C-alpha atoms as an extended CHARMM CRD file, in Angstrom:
* protein
*
       183  EXT
         1         1  UNK       CA            -11.6640000000      -23.8360000000       -4.9480000000  PROA      1               0.0000000000
         2         2  UNK       CA             -9.0830000000      -24.7290000000       -2.3420000000  PROA      2               0.0000000000
         3         3  UNK       CA             -6.8460000000      -27.7550000000       -2.2250000000  PROA      3               0.0000000000
         4         4  UNK       CA             -5.3160000000      -29.6670000000        0.6560000000  PROA      4               0.0000000000
         5         5  UNK       CA             -1.5390000000      -29.7650000000        0.9350000000  PROA      5               0.0000000000
         6         6  UNK       CA             -1.5440000000      -33.3440000000       -0.4160000000  PROA      6               0.0000000000
         7         7  UNK       CA             -3.6930000000      -32.3290000000       -3.4080000000  PROA      7               0.0000000000
         8         8  UNK       CA             -1.3890000000      -29.4050000000       -4.1480000000  PROA      8               0.0000000000
         9         9  UNK       CA              1.6350000000      -31.7000000000       -4.0620000000  PROA      9               0.0000000000
        10        10  UNK       CA             -0.0720000000      -34.1480000000       -6.4370000000  PROA      10              0.0000000000
        11        11  UNK       CA             -0.9960000000      -31.3700000000       -8.8610000000  PROA      11              0.0000000000
        12        12  UNK       CA              2.5160000000      -29.9120000000       -8.7880000000  PROA      12              0.0000000000
        13        13  UNK       CA              4.0660000000      -33.3460000000       -9.3930000000  PROA      13              0.0000000000
        14        14  UNK       CA              1.6690000000      -33.9240000000      -12.2930000000  PROA      14              0.0000000000
        15        15  UNK       CA              2.7400000000      -30.5700000000      -13.7400000000  PROA      15              0.0000000000
        16        16  UNK       CA              6.3660000000      -31.7180000000      -13.5230000000  PROA      16              0.0000000000
        17        17  UNK       CA              5.5060000000      -34.9860000000      -15.2910000000  PROA      17              0.0000000000
        18        18  UNK       CA              3.4730000000      -33.1260000000      -17.9260000000  PROA      18              0.0000000000
        19        19  UNK       CA              6.4280000000      -30.8740000000      -18.7140000000  PROA      19              0.0000000000
        20        20  UNK       CA              9.0120000000      -33.6930000000      -18.5890000000  PROA      20              0.0000000000
        21        21  UNK       CA              7.0050000000      -35.6470000000      -21.1540000000  PROA      21              0.0000000000
        22        22  UNK       CA              6.7720000000      -32.5720000000      -23.3770000000  PROA      22              0.0000000000
        23        23  UNK       CA              3.0160000000      -32.8720000000      -23.7870000000  PROA      23              0.0000000000
        24        24  UNK       CA              1.6710000000      -30.2890000000      -26.2320000000  PROA      24              0.0000000000
        25        25  UNK       CA             -1.8820000000      -29.1770000000      -27.0760000000  PROA      25              0.0000000000
        26        26  UNK       CA             -3.0580000000      -29.7160000000      -23.5420000000  PROA      26              0.0000000000
        27        27  UNK       CA             -3.3940000000      -27.7290000000      -20.3500000000  PROA      27              0.0000000000
        28        28  UNK       CA             -0.6960000000      -25.1800000000      -19.5600000000  PROA      28              0.0000000000
        29        29  UNK       CA              1.2450000000      -26.7970000000      -16.7210000000  PROA      29              0.0000000000
        30        30  UNK       CA              3.0340000000      -23.5310000000      -15.9560000000  PROA      30              0.0000000000
        31        31  UNK       CA             -0.2720000000      -21.6980000000      -15.3720000000  PROA      31              0.0000000000
        32        32  UNK       CA             -1.6140000000      -24.5450000000      -13.2470000000  PROA      32              0.0000000000
        33        33  UNK       CA              1.5880000000      -24.6850000000      -11.1800000000  PROA      33              0.0000000000
        34        34  UNK       CA              1.5220000000      -20.9290000000      -10.5830000000  PROA      34              0.0000000000
        35        35  UNK       CA             -2.2030000000      -20.9320000000       -9.7380000000  PROA      35              0.0000000000
        36        36  UNK       CA             -1.8670000000      -23.7610000000       -7.2230000000  PROA      36              0.0000000000
        37        37  UNK       CA              1.3630000000      -22.4160000000       -5.6930000000  PROA      37              0.0000000000
        38        38  UNK       CA             -0.0810000000      -18.9330000000       -5.1340000000  PROA      38              0.0000000000
        39        39  UNK       CA             -3.6350000000      -19.9390000000       -4.1520000000  PROA      39              0.0000000000
        40        40  UNK       CA             -4.9820000000      -18.3300000000       -7.3140000000  PROA      40              0.0000000000
        41        41  UNK       CA             -6.9270000000      -21.4280000000       -8.3290000000  PROA      41              0.0000000000
        42        42  UNK       CA             -9.6030000000      -19.2640000000       -9.9740000000  PROA      42              0.0000000000
        43        43  UNK       CA             -7.0450000000      -18.8130000000      -12.7750000000  PROA      43              0.0000000000
        44        44  UNK       CA             -7.2560000000      -22.4810000000      -13.7460000000  PROA      44              0.0000000000
        45        45  UNK       CA            -10.8980000000      -22.0150000000      -14.6710000000  PROA      45              0.0000000000
        46        46  UNK       CA            -10.1200000000      -18.7480000000      -16.4820000000  PROA      46              0.0000000000
        47        47  UNK       CA             -7.4250000000      -20.5130000000      -18.5140000000  PROA      47              0.0000000000
        48        48  UNK       CA             -9.3550000000      -23.7290000000      -19.1760000000  PROA      48              0.0000000000
        49        49  UNK       CA            -13.1000000000      -23.1450000000      -19.2400000000  PROA      49              0.0000000000
        50        50  UNK       CA            -13.6450000000      -26.8890000000      -19.6470000000  PROA      50              0.0000000000
        51        51  UNK       CA            -12.6440000000      -27.1720000000      -15.9870000000  PROA      51              0.0000000000
        52        52  UNK       CA            -15.3970000000      -24.7880000000      -14.9010000000  PROA      52              0.0000000000
        53        53  UNK       CA            -16.5970000000      -25.2920000000      -11.3520000000  PROA      53              0.0000000000
        54        54  UNK       CA            -19.3350000000      -22.6780000000      -11.7080000000  PROA      54              0.0000000000
        55        55  UNK       CA            -17.9970000000      -20.9650000000       -8.5980000000  PROA      55              0.0000000000
        56        56  UNK       CA            -18.1150000000      -17.1870000000       -8.5920000000  PROA      56              0.0000000000
        57        57  UNK       CA            -14.8980000000      -15.3150000000       -9.1880000000  PROA      57              0.0000000000
        58        58  UNK       CA            -13.4900000000      -14.4120000000       -5.7450000000  PROA      58              0.0000000000
        59        59  UNK       CA            -14.2510000000      -10.8490000000       -4.6080000000  PROA      59              0.0000000000
        60        60  UNK       CA            -10.6020000000       -9.8600000000       -4.3920000000  PROA      60              0.0000000000
        61        61  UNK       CA            -10.0440000000      -10.9820000000       -7.9970000000  PROA      61              0.0000000000
        62        62  UNK       CA            -13.0560000000       -8.9540000000       -9.1520000000  PROA      62              0.0000000000
        63        63  UNK       CA            -11.7170000000       -5.9450000000       -7.2310000000  PROA      63              0.0000000000
        64        64  UNK       CA             -8.2700000000       -6.1910000000       -8.8480000000  PROA      64              0.0000000000
        65        65  UNK       CA             -9.8450000000       -6.5610000000      -12.3080000000  PROA      65              0.0000000000
        66        66  UNK       CA            -12.0740000000       -3.5340000000      -11.6780000000  PROA      66              0.0000000000
        67        67  UNK       CA             -9.0700000000       -1.4510000000      -10.6010000000  PROA      67              0.0000000000
        68        68  UNK       CA             -7.0230000000       -2.4790000000      -13.6440000000  PROA      68              0.0000000000
        69        69  UNK       CA             -9.9730000000       -1.8510000000      -15.9550000000  PROA      69              0.0000000000
        70        70  UNK       CA            -10.4640000000        1.5780000000      -14.3930000000  PROA      70              0.0000000000
        71        71  UNK       CA             -6.8200000000        2.5180000000      -14.9500000000  PROA      71              0.0000000000
        72        72  UNK       CA             -6.9960000000        1.3310000000      -18.5700000000  PROA      72              0.0000000000
        73        73  UNK       CA             -9.9340000000        3.6940000000      -19.1040000000  PROA      73              0.0000000000
        74        74  UNK       CA             -8.3130000000        6.5640000000      -17.2090000000  PROA      74              0.0000000000
        75        75  UNK       CA             -5.2070000000        6.3440000000      -19.3660000000  PROA      75              0.0000000000
        76        76  UNK       CA             -7.2010000000        5.9150000000      -22.5900000000  PROA      76              0.0000000000
        77        77  UNK       CA             -9.4470000000        8.8610000000      -21.7650000000  PROA      77              0.0000000000
        78        78  UNK       CA             -6.5450000000       11.0980000000      -20.7610000000  PROA      78              0.0000000000
        79        79  UNK       CA             -4.6760000000       10.2760000000      -23.9770000000  PROA      79              0.0000000000
        80        80  UNK       CA             -7.7400000000       11.2910000000      -25.9980000000  PROA      80              0.0000000000
        81        81  UNK       CA             -8.3320000000       14.6270000000      -24.2640000000  PROA      81              0.0000000000
        82        82  UNK       CA             -7.7460000000       17.9270000000      -25.9870000000  PROA      82              0.0000000000
        83        83  UNK       CA             -4.8090000000       20.0510000000      -24.8250000000  PROA      83              0.0000000000
        84        84  UNK       CA             -7.3030000000       22.3910000000      -23.1900000000  PROA      84              0.0000000000
        85        85  UNK       CA             -8.9130000000       19.5870000000      -21.1800000000  PROA      85              0.0000000000
        86        86  UNK       CA             -5.5070000000       18.2740000000      -20.1010000000  PROA      86              0.0000000000
        87        87  UNK       CA             -4.6320000000       21.7600000000      -18.8800000000  PROA      87              0.0000000000
        88        88  UNK       CA             -7.9480000000       21.9370000000      -16.9820000000  PROA      88              0.0000000000
        89        89  UNK       CA             -7.1060000000       18.7020000000      -15.1620000000  PROA      89              0.0000000000
        90        90  UNK       CA             -3.9360000000       20.2610000000      -13.7750000000  PROA      90              0.0000000000
        91        91  UNK       CA             -6.0400000000       23.1550000000      -12.4950000000  PROA      91              0.0000000000
        92        92  UNK       CA             -8.9950000000       21.1340000000      -11.1820000000  PROA      92              0.0000000000
        93        93  UNK       CA             -7.3280000000       18.0380000000       -9.6870000000  PROA      93              0.0000000000
        94        94  UNK       CA             -5.0710000000       18.5810000000       -6.7130000000  PROA      94              0.0000000000
        95        95  UNK       CA             -1.7350000000       16.7340000000       -7.0340000000  PROA      95              0.0000000000
        96        96  UNK       CA             -2.4260000000       15.8580000000      -10.6870000000  PROA      96              0.0000000000
        97        97  UNK       CA              0.7580000000       14.8050000000      -12.4650000000  PROA      97              0.0000000000
        98        98  UNK       CA             -0.1780000000       14.0770000000      -16.0780000000  PROA      98              0.0000000000
        99        99  UNK       CA              0.5620000000       10.5570000000      -17.3560000000  PROA      99              0.0000000000
       100       100  UNK       CA              1.7350000000        9.4260000000      -13.9160000000  PROA      100             0.0000000000
       101       101  UNK       CA             -1.7000000000       10.1280000000      -12.4620000000  PROA      101             0.0000000000
       102       102  UNK       CA             -3.4680000000        7.8550000000      -14.9520000000  PROA      102             0.0000000000
       103       103  UNK       CA             -0.8880000000        5.0490000000      -14.8390000000  PROA      103             0.0000000000
       104       104  UNK       CA             -1.5850000000        2.1460000000      -12.4990000000  PROA      104             0.0000000000
       105       105  UNK       CA              0.7210000000        2.5660000000       -9.4700000000  PROA      105             0.0000000000
       106       106  UNK       CA              0.4260000000       -1.0360000000       -8.2600000000  PROA      106             0.0000000000
       107       107  UNK       CA             -0.4660000000       -2.6470000000       -4.9510000000  PROA      107             0.0000000000
       108       108  UNK       CA              1.6000000000       -2.5110000000       -1.7710000000  PROA      108             0.0000000000
       109       109  UNK       CA              3.9160000000       -5.5220000000       -1.6180000000  PROA      109             0.0000000000
       110       110  UNK       CA              3.9650000000       -5.4910000000        2.1890000000  PROA      110             0.0000000000
       111       111  UNK       CA              0.2820000000       -5.0030000000        2.9990000000  PROA      111             0.0000000000
       112       112  UNK       CA             -1.5620000000       -5.9490000000       -0.1960000000  PROA      112             0.0000000000
       113       113  UNK       CA              0.3870000000       -9.0110000000       -1.2780000000  PROA      113             0.0000000000
       114       114  UNK       CA             -2.7850000000      -10.9750000000       -2.0610000000  PROA      114             0.0000000000
       115       115  UNK       CA             -3.8600000000       -8.3100000000       -4.5510000000  PROA      115             0.0000000000
       116       116  UNK       CA             -0.3540000000       -8.1590000000       -5.9910000000  PROA      116             0.0000000000
       117       117  UNK       CA             -0.3860000000      -11.9520000000       -6.3900000000  PROA      117             0.0000000000
       118       118  UNK       CA             -3.6660000000      -11.7150000000       -8.3100000000  PROA      118             0.0000000000
       119       119  UNK       CA             -2.1470000000       -9.0650000000      -10.5850000000  PROA      119             0.0000000000
       120       120  UNK       CA              0.8480000000      -11.3290000000      -11.2870000000  PROA      120             0.0000000000
       121       121  UNK       CA             -1.5340000000      -14.1660000000      -12.1510000000  PROA      121             0.0000000000
       122       122  UNK       CA             -3.5230000000      -11.9100000000      -14.4780000000  PROA      122             0.0000000000
       123       123  UNK       CA             -0.2790000000      -10.9760000000      -16.2100000000  PROA      123             0.0000000000
       124       124  UNK       CA              0.5820000000      -14.6560000000      -16.6240000000  PROA      124             0.0000000000
       125       125  UNK       CA             -2.8710000000      -15.1260000000      -18.1870000000  PROA      125             0.0000000000
       126       126  UNK       CA             -2.1160000000      -12.2410000000      -20.5970000000  PROA      126             0.0000000000
       127       127  UNK       CA             -4.8940000000      -10.0480000000      -19.2310000000  PROA      127             0.0000000000
       128       128  UNK       CA             -4.6420000000       -6.2700000000      -18.8830000000  PROA      128             0.0000000000
       129       129  UNK       CA             -1.5720000000       -5.8990000000      -21.0940000000  PROA      129             0.0000000000
       130       130  UNK       CA             -1.8220000000       -2.1300000000      -21.6270000000  PROA      130             0.0000000000
       131       131  UNK       CA              0.0620000000       -1.2070000000      -18.4330000000  PROA      131             0.0000000000
       132       132  UNK       CA              2.5300000000       -2.8110000000      -16.0340000000  PROA      132             0.0000000000
       133       133  UNK       CA              0.1190000000       -4.3890000000      -13.5790000000  PROA      133             0.0000000000
       134       134  UNK       CA              2.7440000000       -5.9310000000      -11.2950000000  PROA      134             0.0000000000
       135       135  UNK       CA              4.1940000000       -2.7550000000       -9.8090000000  PROA      135             0.0000000000
       136       136  UNK       CA              4.7670000000       -2.3130000000       -6.0840000000  PROA      136             0.0000000000
       137       137  UNK       CA              3.2140000000        0.9630000000       -4.9290000000  PROA      137             0.0000000000
       138       138  UNK       CA              5.1640000000        0.8580000000       -1.6350000000  PROA      138             0.0000000000
       139       139  UNK       CA              2.1140000000        2.3300000000        0.0840000000  PROA      139             0.0000000000
       140       140  UNK       CA             -1.3890000000        1.0710000000        0.8880000000  PROA      140             0.0000000000
       141       141  UNK       CA             -3.7110000000        1.6340000000       -2.0730000000  PROA      141             0.0000000000
       142       142  UNK       CA             -6.8900000000       -0.3570000000       -1.5170000000  PROA      142             0.0000000000
       143       143  UNK       CA             -8.7900000000        2.4820000000        0.2090000000  PROA      143             0.0000000000
       144       144  UNK       CA             -7.7140000000        4.8480000000       -2.5800000000  PROA      144             0.0000000000
       145       145  UNK       CA             -8.8810000000        2.4500000000       -5.2880000000  PROA      145             0.0000000000
       146       146  UNK       CA            -12.2170000000        1.9050000000       -3.5280000000  PROA      146             0.0000000000
       147       147  UNK       CA            -12.8730000000        5.6660000000       -3.4650000000  PROA      147             0.0000000000
       148       148  UNK       CA            -11.9310000000        5.9480000000       -7.1200000000  PROA      148             0.0000000000
       149       149  UNK       CA            -14.0740000000        2.9570000000       -8.1290000000  PROA      149             0.0000000000
       150       150  UNK       CA            -17.0980000000        4.4390000000       -6.3450000000  PROA      150             0.0000000000
       151       151  UNK       CA            -16.9140000000        7.3310000000       -8.8110000000  PROA      151             0.0000000000
       152       152  UNK       CA            -15.6950000000        5.4080000000      -11.8520000000  PROA      152             0.0000000000
       153       153  UNK       CA            -18.3690000000        2.6820000000      -11.7950000000  PROA      153             0.0000000000
       154       154  UNK       CA            -21.0490000000        5.2750000000      -12.5420000000  PROA      154             0.0000000000
       155       155  UNK       CA            -19.0460000000        6.5060000000      -15.5480000000  PROA      155             0.0000000000
       156       156  UNK       CA            -18.7680000000        3.0620000000      -17.1340000000  PROA      156             0.0000000000
       157       157  UNK       CA            -22.2390000000        3.4970000000      -18.5930000000  PROA      157             0.0000000000
       158       158  UNK       CA            -21.1730000000        6.6980000000      -20.3760000000  PROA      158             0.0000000000
       159       159  UNK       CA            -18.1160000000        5.4250000000      -22.2580000000  PROA      159             0.0000000000
       160       160  UNK       CA            -17.8210000000        7.0730000000      -25.6650000000  PROA      160             0.0000000000
       161       161  UNK       CA            -16.1810000000        4.8980000000      -28.3310000000  PROA      161             0.0000000000
       162       162  UNK       CA            -12.7600000000        6.2630000000      -29.2110000000  PROA      162             0.0000000000
       163       163  UNK       CA            -12.8540000000        8.8350000000      -26.3880000000  PROA      163             0.0000000000
       164       164  UNK       CA            -13.3470000000        7.0280000000      -23.0880000000  PROA      164             0.0000000000
       165       165  UNK       CA            -15.3160000000        8.3040000000      -20.1370000000  PROA      165             0.0000000000
       166       166  UNK       CA            -16.6320000000       11.8850000000      -19.9640000000  PROA      166             0.0000000000
       167       167  UNK       CA            -14.1780000000       14.5750000000      -18.8210000000  PROA      167             0.0000000000
       168       168  UNK       CA            -16.1350000000       15.1990000000      -15.6110000000  PROA      168             0.0000000000
       169       169  UNK       CA            -15.9870000000       11.5090000000      -14.6910000000  PROA      169             0.0000000000
       170       170  UNK       CA            -12.2380000000       11.4170000000      -15.3330000000  PROA      170             0.0000000000
       171       171  UNK       CA            -11.7380000000       14.5170000000      -13.2060000000  PROA      171             0.0000000000
       172       172  UNK       CA            -13.9270000000       13.2550000000      -10.3790000000  PROA      172             0.0000000000
       173       173  UNK       CA            -12.3150000000        9.7980000000      -10.3840000000  PROA      173             0.0000000000
       174       174  UNK       CA             -8.8710000000       11.3890000000      -10.1680000000  PROA      174             0.0000000000
       175       175  UNK       CA            -10.0480000000       13.7080000000       -7.3900000000  PROA      175             0.0000000000
       176       176  UNK       CA            -11.2060000000       10.6630000000       -5.4270000000  PROA      176             0.0000000000
       177       177  UNK       CA             -7.5800000000        9.4850000000       -5.1860000000  PROA      177             0.0000000000
       178       178  UNK       CA             -6.9560000000       12.1780000000       -2.6140000000  PROA      178             0.0000000000
       179       179  UNK       CA             -8.4170000000       11.4920000000        0.8180000000  PROA      179             0.0000000000
       180       180  UNK       CA            -11.4040000000       13.8120000000        1.4730000000  PROA      180             0.0000000000
       181       181  UNK       CA             -9.5750000000       15.4820000000        4.3840000000  PROA      181             0.0000000000
       182       182  UNK       CA             -6.8560000000       16.6950000000        1.9930000000  PROA      182             0.0000000000
       183       183  UNK       CA             -8.9050000000       17.8860000000       -0.9830000000  PROA      183             0.0000000000
């Protein structure tokens, strides 16, 4: 949902009034203000399902959620590997760097600010709390994440409780980080 400039101003002023009156047990004016100010209006529906518009979640929001979910599983899986499997990753995945390789590196603040804004909103909504999701990667990442997701999405069906995705899927997802010309 998008709002006109006048509608945004009205909503922001209502948020100010809501907070000035100290209204409790109602909508979160801070979330609404942030959502309207950053054009992340999808977050209002996520926070207050009673305001559902039945619109689909925007594609860029779904993409960011998929990336964050993938990194949660990569980290979880890596942390549950045996020492032998961790050693194999260093041998089988070019540029592998242990924990750093399974930790979400962020989106580029200069070129992927929309995705970074979505991540900030997700943090405000207390989603994806296992890692710092608001980091600035200082390099374009969307193409990298798309390659990784192409591999990871197939592995989602094979998640083992308490272990994560299969070793081969972890390895192949991490390999996909590197551009095919440099593998």
